[in-house]
C-alpha positions as CSV (number, residue, x, y, z in Angstrom):
1,M,-23.3,15.3,-22.4
2,A,-27.4,14.9,-22.6
3,K,-26.2,12.6,-25.9
4,N,-23.4,10.6,-23.7
5,N,-26.2,9.5,-21.0
6,K,-28.3,7.8,-23.4
7,V,-25.3,5.7,-24.8
8,T,-25.7,2.1,-23.5
9,Y,-22.8,-0.3,-22.6
10,S,-22.8,-2.9,-25.2
11,L,-20.8,-5.4,-22.6
12,K,-21.3,-8.4,-25.2
13,R,-18.6,-7.2,-27.7
14,F,-16.0,-8.0,-25.1
15,F,-16.6,-11.6,-25.0
16,S,-15.3,-12.1,-28.6
17,S,-12.7,-14.8,-29.5
18,K,-10.5,-11.7,-30.6
19,E,-11.0,-9.9,-27.5
20,E,-10.7,-12.9,-25.4
21,K,-7.3,-13.6,-27.1
22,A,-5.6,-10.2,-26.5
23,I,-6.9,-10.4,-22.7
24,N,-4.7,-13.2,-22.6
25,E,-2.0,-11.8,-24.1
26,N,-2.4,-8.9,-21.9
27,L,-1.8,-11.0,-18.9
28,K,0.8,-12.5,-19.7
29,K,2.5,-9.2,-20.0
30,L,1.2,-8.3,-16.6
31,N,2.8,-11.6,-15.4
32,R,6.4,-10.8,-16.5
33,N,7.4,-8.9,-13.8
34,F,5.2,-10.6,-10.9
35,S,7.3,-12.5,-8.8
36,P,5.4,-14.5,-6.1
37,E,8.9,-15.9,-4.2
38,Y,10.1,-12.3,-4.3
39,T,6.9,-10.7,-2.8
40,K,6.7,-13.6,-0.1
41,F,10.8,-12.7,0.9
42,I,9.9,-9.1,1.3
43,L,6.6,-9.1,3.1
44,E,8.3,-12.1,5.3
45,E,11.7,-10.9,5.6
46,L,11.0,-7.1,5.4
47,I,7.6,-5.9,5.9
48,S,6.2,-8.3,8.5
49,P,9.0,-6.6,11.4
50,I,7.9,-2.9,10.0
51,N,4.5,-3.4,10.1
52,D,4.4,-5.7,13.3
53,T,6.9,-3.1,15.2
54,W,6.0,0.3,13.2
55,F,2.2,-0.1,11.9
56,R,0.9,-2.6,14.3
57,S,-2.0,-3.3,11.9
58,E,-4.9,-5.3,12.6
59,M,-8.0,-6.5,10.5
60,V,-11.3,-6.3,12.2
61,G,-14.5,-8.3,11.1
62,W,-12.9,-10.3,8.1
63,G,-14.3,-13.5,9.6
64,D,-16.8,-13.7,6.9
65,Y,-14.0,-13.1,4.0
66,P,-15.1,-15.6,1.5
67,A,-12.5,-18.1,-0.1
68,R,-12.3,-17.8,-3.7
69,Q,-13.4,-21.2,-5.4
70,E,-11.6,-22.5,-8.4
71,G,-13.1,-21.4,-11.4
72,E,-14.6,-18.2,-10.1
73,K,-14.1,-14.9,-11.3
74,P,-11.8,-12.2,-8.7
75,Y,-13.8,-10.8,-5.8
76,L,-12.9,-6.7,-6.1
77,L,-11.7,-5.8,-2.6
78,V,-12.3,-1.4,-2.9
79,T,-11.2,0.5,-0.1
80,N,-10.3,4.3,0.3
81,H,-6.8,6.0,-0.4
82,S,-4.9,7.0,3.0
83,G,-4.3,10.9,1.7
84,M,-1.0,12.7,1.1
85,S,1.6,9.8,2.0
86,F,3.2,7.4,0.1
87,P,1.3,4.0,0.2
88,W,2.3,2.6,3.0
89,D,-1.3,1.4,3.7
90,A,-1.8,-0.6,0.8
91,I,1.8,-2.1,1.4
92,T,0.7,-2.9,4.8
93,F,-2.3,-4.3,3.6
94,S,-1.1,-6.7,1.4
95,Y,1.1,-7.9,4.3
96,K,-2.0,-8.8,6.2
97,L,-3.8,-10.3,3.5
98,Y,-0.9,-12.7,3.1
99,E,-0.1,-13.4,6.8
100,K,-3.9,-14.4,6.9
101,F,-4.3,-16.1,3.7
102,G,-0.6,-16.8,2.5
103,F,-0.9,-17.1,-1.7
104,S,-4.3,-18.9,-1.5
105,Q,-7.2,-17.6,-3.0
106,G,-7.7,-15.1,-0.7
107,T,-4.8,-12.6,-1.6
108,A,-5.3,-10.0,-4.1
109,R,-3.1,-8.1,-6.6
110,A,-3.6,-4.1,-6.4
111,L,-4.7,-1.6,-9.3
112,I,-2.3,1.1,-8.7
113,A,-2.0,4.3,-10.5
114,P,0.3,4.2,-13.5
115,A,2.4,7.1,-12.1
116,L,3.7,4.8,-9.2
117,T,4.7,2.2,-12.1
118,E,6.3,4.4,-14.8
119,N,8.7,6.3,-12.6
120,L,11.0,5.0,-11.0
121,F,11.3,7.8,-8.7
122,M,7.8,6.5,-7.2
123,N,9.1,3.2,-6.7
124,P,10.3,3.0,-3.0
125,F,13.9,3.4,-2.9
126,L,14.4,3.5,-7.0
127,I,13.8,-0.3,-6.5
128,A,13.5,-1.0,-10.1
129,S,10.1,-2.1,-10.8
130,L,9.0,-3.1,-7.1
131,W,5.4,-2.5,-7.7
132,K,4.8,-5.0,-10.2
133,K,7.1,-7.5,-8.5
134,F,4.9,-7.3,-5.8
135,G,2.1,-7.8,-8.4
136,G,0.9,-4.5,-8.5
137,V,-1.1,-3.5,-12.4
138,P,-1.1,-0.4,-13.8
139,A,-4.8,0.9,-13.4
140,T,-5.8,1.2,-17.0
141,F,-8.9,-0.3,-18.3
142,T,-7.2,-3.1,-20.5
143,N,-5.7,-4.3,-17.6
144,F,-8.4,-4.5,-15.5
145,E,-9.9,-6.9,-18.0
146,A,-6.7,-8.8,-17.9
147,M,-7.3,-9.1,-14.2
148,M,-10.7,-10.0,-14.4
149,N,-9.9,-13.5,-16.1
150,Q,-6.6,-14.2,-13.9
151,K,-7.2,-17.2,-12.3
152,E,-5.2,-16.9,-9.0
153,H,-6.0,-13.8,-7.1
154,N,-8.6,-11.3,-6.0
155,V,-8.3,-7.8,-7.0
156,L,-7.4,-4.6,-4.7
157,V,-9.0,-1.5,-5.9
158,Y,-8.9,2.0,-4.8
159,P,-11.4,3.6,-7.0
160,E,-10.5,7.3,-5.4
161,G,-7.2,7.3,-8.0
162,I,-4.4,9.8,-7.5
163,E,-7.3,12.3,-6.4
164,G,-7.8,10.1,-3.2
165,I,-4.0,10.2,-2.5
166,G,-3.5,14.0,-3.1
167,K,-6.6,15.1,-1.5
168,G,-5.0,16.5,1.7
169,F,-5.3,16.8,5.2
170,N,-8.2,18.8,5.5
171,R,-10.1,16.6,3.3
172,R,-9.2,12.9,5.4
173,Y,-11.4,10.5,5.8
174,Q,-13.7,12.4,2.8
175,L,-14.1,9.7,-0.4
176,Q,-13.4,11.8,-3.1
177,E,-15.4,11.1,-6.5
178,M,-14.8,7.3,-8.0
179,R,-14.3,6.0,-10.8
180,P,-17.2,3.7,-11.8
181,T,-15.1,1.1,-13.8
182,F,-15.1,-1.3,-10.6
183,V,-18.8,-1.4,-11.0
184,R,-18.5,-1.7,-14.7
185,M,-16.5,-5.1,-13.9
186,S,-18.5,-6.1,-11.4
187,L,-21.4,-6.3,-13.3
188,K,-19.9,-7.3,-16.3
189,Y,-18.9,-10.7,-14.4
190,K,-21.2,-10.9,-11.8
191,C,-18.7,-10.5,-9.0
192,E,-19.3,-9.3,-5.3
193,I,-17.6,-6.2,-4.2
194,L,-16.2,-6.2,-0.5
195,T,-15.5,-2.8,0.4
196,F,-13.2,-2.3,3.9
197,S,-12.3,1.1,5.5
198,T,-8.7,1.6,6.0
199,V,-7.9,4.1,9.4
200,N,-5.3,6.0,10.9
201,A,-3.4,6.0,7.5
202,E,-4.4,9.9,6.8
203,Y,-1.3,10.1,9.9
204,I,1.2,8.5,8.5
205,N,1.9,12.0,6.9
206,P,-0.3,14.3,9.0
207,F,-1.0,18.0,8.5
208,A,-0.1,17.8,5.1
209,Y,-1.9,19.7,1.7
210,S,-2.2,20.1,-1.7
211,W,-2.6,22.7,-4.4
212,P,-3.6,22.2,-8.0
213,W,-1.1,24.5,-9.7
214,L,1.5,23.0,-7.7
215,N,0.9,19.7,-8.3
216,R,0.9,20.5,-11.9
217,Q,4.2,21.7,-12.1
218,V,5.9,18.8,-10.2
219,R,3.8,16.5,-12.6
220,A,7.0,17.4,-15.3
221,L,9.2,15.4,-13.1
222,G,6.5,12.4,-12.7
223,I,5.4,13.4,-9.6
224,P,1.5,13.1,-9.4
225,F,1.4,15.6,-6.4
226,L,3.3,17.5,-4.0
227,P,2.4,17.4,-0.2
228,V,3.3,20.5,1.5
229,G,3.5,20.1,5.4
230,I,5.5,19.8,8.5
231,T,7.9,17.3,6.2
232,T,8.5,19.3,3.5
233,L,11.6,21.3,4.3
234,L,12.7,18.0,5.7
235,V,12.1,16.3,2.7
236,F,14.4,19.2,0.5
237,F,17.5,18.6,2.8
238,Q,17.1,14.6,3.2
239,P,15.3,13.0,0.2
240,W,14.8,9.8,1.9
241,M,12.2,11.4,4.0
242,F,10.3,11.6,0.8
243,Y,9.2,7.9,1.9
244,I,8.8,8.6,5.4
245,A,6.2,7.4,7.3
246,L,4.8,7.9,11.1
247,P,4.0,5.0,13.4
248,A,0.2,5.2,12.5
249,K,-1.5,2.2,14.1
250,L,-3.5,1.2,10.9
251,Y,-6.7,-0.7,10.8
252,F,-8.4,-2.5,8.2
253,V,-12.2,-2.8,8.9
254,F,-14.2,-5.0,6.5
255,G,-17.3,-3.4,5.1
256,R,-20.1,-4.9,3.8
257,K,-20.9,-7.2,0.4
258,I,-22.3,-5.8,-2.5
259,R,-23.8,-7.0,-5.6
260,P,-24.4,-4.4,-8.2
261,W,-26.8,-6.2,-10.4
262,E,-29.2,-6.3,-7.5
263,M,-29.3,-2.4,-7.7
264,I,-30.3,-2.2,-11.3
265,D,-33.9,-3.0,-12.5
266,K,-32.8,-3.5,-16.4
267,P,-30.6,-5.5,-18.1
268,V,-26.8,-5.1,-17.8
269,E,-26.8,-4.2,-21.6
270,E,-29.4,-1.4,-21.2
271,L,-27.8,0.7,-18.5
272,T,-26.5,4.4,-19.6
273,N,-23.5,6.4,-18.5
274,N,-25.7,8.1,-16.0
275,D,-26.8,4.8,-14.4
276,L,-23.5,3.8,-14.0
277,R,-22.2,6.7,-11.9
278,K,-25.8,6.6,-10.0
279,I,-24.5,3.3,-8.9
280,T,-21.0,4.5,-8.0
281,A,-22.2,7.4,-6.5
282,E,-24.9,4.8,-3.6
283,I,-21.7,2.4,-3.2
284,R,-19.4,5.6,-2.4
285,S,-22.3,6.8,0.3
286,Q,-22.4,3.2,1.8
287,M,-18.8,3.3,2.0
288,Q,-18.6,6.9,3.6
289,E,-20.8,5.9,5.7
290,D,-19.1,2.7,6.8
291,L,-15.7,5.1,7.0
292,D,-17.2,7.1,9.5
293,E,-18.5,4.5,11.6
294,A,-14.7,3.0,11.6
295,K,-13.0,6.5,11.7
296,N,-14.9,7.1,15.4
297,K,-14.4,3.3,16.6
298,Y,-10.5,3.7,15.8
299,G,-9.3,6.7,14.9
300,K,-9.8,8.9,17.7
301,N,-5.7,7.9,19.2
302,P,-4.2,7.3,15.9
303,Y,-0.3,6.8,17.1
304,R,-0.7,4.6,20.4
305,F,2.2,5.6,21.8
306,G,2.0,2.9,24.3
307,S,1.2,0.3,22.4
308,L,4.5,1.5,20.0
309,F,6.8,1.5,23.2
310,R,5.5,-2.1,24.0
311,E,6.2,-3.3,20.9
312,A,9.8,-1.8,20.4
313,L,10.5,-3.2,24.1
314,K,9.3,-6.5,23.2
315,N,11.2,-6.5,19.6
316,R,14.6,-4.6,20.6
317,R,16.2,-6.8,18.8
318,K,14.9,-5.4,15.4
319,L,15.4,-1.7,16.4
320,H,17.0,-1.2,12.9
321,Y,13.5,-1.7,11.3
322,F,12.7,1.6,13.8
323,M,14.8,3.4,12.4
324,L,13.6,5.3,9.3
325,M,16.8,6.6,8.1
326,N,17.5,2.6,7.5
327,W,14.7,2.4,5.1
328,P,16.7,3.1,2.3
329,F,19.1,0.6,3.2
330,L,17.0,-2.2,4.2
331,F,14.6,-2.5,1.3
332,S,17.7,-1.4,-0.6
333,E,19.7,-4.7,0.9
334,Y,17.0,-7.1,0.8
335,D,16.3,-6.7,-2.9
336,Q,20.0,-7.2,-3.5
337,R,19.9,-9.9,-1.3
338,Y,17.2,-11.6,-3.0
339,Q,18.6,-11.0,-6.6
340,S,21.8,-12.4,-5.5
341,G,20.2,-15.5,-4.9
342,K,20.9,-15.6,-1.4
343,P,17.7,-14.4,0.6
344,N,18.3,-14.3,4.4
345,S,17.6,-11.9,7.1
346,I,19.3,-9.2,8.1
347,H,19.9,-8.8,12.0
348,Q,21.5,-5.6,11.7
349,I,22.4,-2.5,9.7
350,N,26.0,-1.7,10.6
351,V,28.9,-0.2,8.9
352,F,30.0,-2.9,7.1
353,T,26.3,-3.6,5.5
354,I,26.1,-0.1,4.4
355,L,29.1,0.4,2.7
356,K,28.7,-3.1,1.1
357,L,25.5,-1.9,-0.3
358,I,26.8,1.4,-1.5
359,F,29.6,0.0,-3.5
360,K,26.8,-2.4,-5.2
361,K,24.3,0.5,-5.5
362,P,26.3,3.9,-5.3
363,I,22.7,5.8,-5.6
364,I,21.6,5.5,-2.6
365,L,24.3,7.6,-1.4
366,A,22.1,10.3,-2.9
367,F,18.6,9.7,-0.4
368,F,21.5,11.5,2.3
369,I,23.0,14.1,0.5
370,P,21.1,17.9,1.1
371,I,19.7,19.5,-1.8
372,F,22.2,18.4,-4.0
373,G,21.1,14.7,-4.3
374,W,17.9,15.6,-5.9
375,P,19.4,16.2,-8.9
376,I,21.1,13.4,-8.9
377,I,17.8,11.4,-7.7
378,F,15.8,12.7,-10.6
379,L,18.4,12.1,-13.4
380,R,18.5,8.1,-12.3
381,S,14.9,8.1,-12.7
382,A,15.1,9.8,-16.3
383,R,17.6,7.5,-17.2
384,A,15.6,4.6,-16.4
385,A,12.5,5.8,-18.1
386,K,14.2,6.4,-21.1
387,K,15.7,3.2,-21.3
388,K,12.5,1.5,-20.3
389,S,10.8,3.1,-23.3
390,R,13.5,1.7,-25.4
391,Q,13.3,-1.7,-24.1
392,E,9.6,-1.8,-24.0
393,P,7.8,0.4,-26.6
394,Q,4.0,1.2,-25.9
């Protein structure tokens, strides 16, 4: 370990013409599934009413959020993971960012754990490549490098990784160890880190806990961790509840702008592994301080049921977005409508809509079959993974 600490980062080698060509080729690959038109449709028609009536999210303190200028490198948006729930906070934040900036230079594409993109089951309601259609990028170093060289969007980073999602309710709002890659990229490209705190997303699936030995077992099924809590038994009998989200009112509180190059006293090329870890730890400490302050201000009443009732009353014509058991049909139906070239709104979910969707996508029934629905879902996911490996060999 001591020897490793003496190794310096030779950042210059990443600027070779060969590397630049490889980066551009990888960027083309990452853009292959990304569909801005699909993303706009899903955000406007589906995520918008879910957010407005269910999560009621707010962005706080984003008045100084800088617009990315043409020719500049992207800003790195860095935040905490919610913990023990499906990443509805990331979906909702993407919507709020789009609502505020459209697809301008202010929006961001997220680096997400590869487990969420590679396994069909980890895409909401088995909608193939949904994360990639949304612009999500598997969080590998090569992909991160490519995203730093694209010209359209900022980059959203969750440096806690899977450990942040699976940290358990007992460690809510406690930032886990952060991977230093985002600091390295910031130093290399001299781009600012913009931090923000995600508050109340810990209550999307509250009182859920995690055990390492159990997580090792479920990883064989392509699930990074298994939350064990009040919803676990319900998920066993109704698979759609794996994606359940309680109506926590979400806040995205802007933190600070960080320039890591101002935190060093030597040339970037001379930094060691230990130097990089120290800078990352300092940024984590600053983010924890901001998160504690935001939690104390906005996290005392995470559900705000009075607000939920008022929004339900105001949006009573959108009642179908309040009913969680409708979400498998809503997500699948909107996906089908876009794919068919008829991207129009859903005004209600009725028997005819459901029967028509089941005819097109019979796998949706598995989400409502107690116990035996799970083998069907996992078999479908495994077949999709096998097909993908044949089509896109790594």
